[in-house]
N, C-alpha and C positions, 0 to 999 in steps of 0.2 A: 646480075651479081647481088648477093645479099649485102645491104649496107648496115654497118654496125655502129654502135656508139663511138667506138674508137675512130671510125672514119670521120664522124662529125667533129670530134675533138681535133683530129689532125688538120681538117680544113679550116676550122675557126681559130686554132691555136690556143684554145681554152682547155683546162683540165677536165677530167671526167666529172669531178665534183661540181664544177661550175655549170657544165652542160646539163647535168642531172637536176641541178637547182632550177634551171630555166624550164626544163620539161615538166617538173613537178609543181610549177607555179610558185616557187619560193619568192618572197619579197626581198631576199638578200642579194639581188643582182640588179645592176643598173639597167635603165631602159635601153641604152645603147648595146649592152651585152645581150640582152634579151632579143633585140631586133636582129643582131648579127647571127645568133644561134638559130633562131627560127627561120631566117632566110636560108641558111645552109641546110637545115632539116628539110625544107621544102625543095631546095635545089637537088639534093641527093635522093629525096624520096624516102627518108628514114622513117621507119615504123617502130616505135618503142615496143619492147616485149612486155606485154601485160603480165605474163606469167612471172618473168624475172622481177618485175616491179612488185608484184604481190609477195614474192618470197623475201625480197629485201625489206619491204615496209611491214610485212606480216599483216597485210590487209587484202581484202578482195574487192574493195570499192563497190560492194553490193549490200543492199538493204533487203532483208526478208520481211515480207508483209503477209500476215495471216488475217483474212477477213471472212465474215459470213458470206453466204451466197448473195450476189448482187441483184436482189429482187426488188429493191426500191432505189429511187434516184439519189437518195442521200448518200449511200455508200459509193456510188459511182463518182459523185462530185468530190468526196473526200479522197478517193483514190487518184483522181486527176490532180488534186493538190499535192499529194505525195509525189506523183510522177514529175510534176513541174519542178519541185524543189530538188529532187534527186538529179534531174538532168542539169539544172543550174549549177550544181556542185560536182558535176562529172561523176556521179554515182549511177549505178544501175539498180533496178528494182526487180526482185523475184517475188512473185505474188502467188499465194495459194488460198483457195477458198474452202472453208471447212463445212462439215455437215454434222453438227452435233458435238458434244463434249469429248467423246472418245476420239473422234477424228481430229479435233483441235489438239489434243494431247499428242497424237501421233505426228502431226505436222510440226508442232513446236519441238518435240524431242528430236525429230529428224534434222531440223535446222541446226540445233545445238550440237548434236552428235557429229554431223558431217562438216560443221564449221564452214559452210559455203557462203556465209554472210558475216559482215562486221557487226551488225546490230539487227535487232528484231523489233518490228512494230506490230502490235496486236490491237484489234478492235472488236468491241461488242461481244466479247467472249463470255460464255456461261460458266466458265471454270471457277472454282472456289478461290477465295483470297489466299488460302493456305498454299495452294498449288502455285499461284502466281508469285507469292513471296519466295517460294523455294527456287524459282528460276534464277534468282540473283547469285546463287552459289556457284553457277557455272561460269561466271565471269563474262558472259555475253551481254552487252548493254540491251536493255529492254525499254521500249516506250509504249505506254498504254494510251489508246485513244478513247476518251470518254468513259474511262473506267479507273478512276484513281483508287489506289490502295492506301488507306490511311496508315500513318506511322510506318511507312516503308521507305526504302531508298530508291524505289522505282520511279522513273520519270513518267509523267503523264500530261496529256493535253486534253482538257475537257471543256464542256459548255456550261454556261450559267443557266442550267435548266430551270432552276427554281425561280429566278428573276423573270424569265420568259413566260413560264406557266402562270406565275402570279399576275403578270401584266395582262395576259389573255383572260384569265378568270375575272379580274377586277373590271376589265373593259365590258364584259358581259353583264356583270352586276350593275355597273354604272348606267347601262341601258335598260335597266328595269327587270332583268331576268333573275329569277330566284330559284326556279326548279331547273337545275342544270345537270345534264348527264355528262359523264366522262368516259371516253373509250380509252382504256389503258393498254399499254404494251405488255409484253410477256413478263410474268412474275419473275423477280430476281434480276431483271435487266436494269442497269444503273439509270439509264434515261427514263425508263418507264416508272421506276420507283420515285425518282426525284420529281418528275412532273406531277404524279399523283399526290405526293406529299405536299407540294406547293398548292395544288388545287384545294385540298382539304384545309390547309392552313388559311388560305385566303377566304374560303367560305366561312370559316370560323371567325375570322377577323370581322366579318360583316354580319355576324350573328345569324347566319343562314344554315339550316340543317343540311347535311349530306345524306340523301336517300341512298342507302346501299344498293337498292335495286337499280339505281341509275349509274352504278359503276359497272360498266360493261367490259368484258374481256376481249382483247384483241392480240394480234401478233405483229403489229407494225406493218401489216400488208394490206393492200386494197381489198382482197377477198375477205379478210377478217373484219374489216369495216362494214362490208356489205352484210356479212353474217350477223354482226351485232345489231345493225339497224333492222334487218329483216326479222330477226328473232323477236325483237321488241314489238314491232308492229304486228307480227303474226299472232302474238299473244293477246292482242286486243287492248294493249295498254295505251293510255293517252300520251300524246306527244309531250315531251318536256318543253320548257321555254327555250332552251338552248342546248347545244351539244358541243362539248370541247373534246376533240379527238387528239390523242397523244402524239400523232404525227399526221402529215398531209396524206399519206397513202390511205390511212384508215378514214380520214375525213372525206377523201374523194370517193372511196367505196360507199360510205354512208350517203353522200350526196347523190350518187347514182341511183340508189334505192329510193330515196325521197322523191326524185324527179320521176322515176318510173311509177310511183304510187300517186302522182299528181299533187304532191305536197310541195308548197312553194317555200324556197329559201331566199330571203330571210323572213317573209311575211308570216309564215306559219311556224317556223322554227329557225333560230339563229344557229350558225355553224362556224366553228373556229378550228384551225389545224395547228401544226407545229412543224417547222423546217423551211418553209418557203421554197419548195421545189418549183421548177420552171412551170409546170402545168397549173400550179396554184394561181399564178398571175392571170392566165387566160380564163380560168374558171371564176375569177373574182372572189377567191377564197381569202378571208381574213386569216392570218397565220402569224407565227413567230419566226422571224428570219434568223437563220443559223448560218454562220460563215463557214460553209462546208469545205470549200477549197482551202481556206485559211487554216482550218482544223488539220487537214492533211499536210499542208505545207509546213506548219509549225511542228507537227510530229516528226516529219522528216528532218527538219533543221535540228531539233533536239537530239534525234538519234545520231545524226552526223557529228554534232558537237560532242557527244559522249565518246565517239570514236577518235576524232581528230584533236580534241582539246582535253580529253580525259575528264570532261565536265561531269560532276556528280548529278544524280537524278534530280530534276527540278519539276515543279508542277505549275502548269499554266491553266488559266481559265479564260475562255474567250467569251465576249459579250453576246447577248441575244437582243433582238429588237422586235417590237410588235408592228406588224404591217396591217393597217386597217383598210379593208376593201368592202365589197357589198354584202358578203354572206352573213354578216353579223347584224345588219340593219343599222350600222353606225358608220357609214362610209365617209371617209375624209380623203380627198384626192391625194394620190398615192404616195404621200410622203411617209418616211419611216419615223415612227415615234420611238425615240431612244429610251430604253428602260434600264440601261446598264452603262457604266463608265467604259472607257477604252480598256483594252486588255488588262485584266487584274492578275497580278502575280500572287499566288497563294504561298504563304510561308510553310 
């Protein structure tokens, strides 16, 4: 026999409103009432109707997440952070992986049109700011991961890319390296642009020239790091003093080529990455630690707060830290060197 909410009310003696408050986790009930209702729910085997709850609350308890393809560990860790936070708040996660700007638009438009989620989380998209700003008119809360849109009402959670990149560059300079190559990520990508800008600024602070031939293009992937390193060596160019890769995937790609060519790291060339993915630890790669799971968890929390508390769009920036290992020739046993304060809230 199907057990209804009315059956629970009859057995407990409480009203529909009181039982509903207990089932929805409301703080407006006493502990004794909560225990009584939950005991009867278990005894009768009552299963609340998710559909009815959605209709009443006008919510789906679902977050839609649009990500690029998971070709590097960074995205996987961020996604794990989102998953953990949504589970903690009894939400569900609907994930879609995009393949270029047109696909991104289609996925986002579909989520908005079908209203199958309460909020939308977007990461690392190549879409123009004008398009992202336009999403606010649909009334669906949007949270951007590592892609803040200045002077907008959109919520975002990003990294302090500049502080991390400055620390890595300065560390190389302090160890006597002057001719430093930089492997950048894709043009127009927020992370790539911020890290390159910080690299340039730090070199300038130390009165060191930036050789534009040493700004190598990459795509935040291991193969692109291999390509950049191979192209340079195949052209007969001399090694730089050091290489700063815009993320660990590209650094690992470059490291593979260097080892294959018999070039010792760090004796012949120093190498630094960015992200601190798990494999960086085993390879002894100096890198910038990024709180990847925290980035995802904070984005999920911000998205849920927009739904449940009608909280306006806020901007958070999470700290980065330099992790010094063997690959830069300046090993200091494996403590984290903090280069940023605890979480900074951006006005």
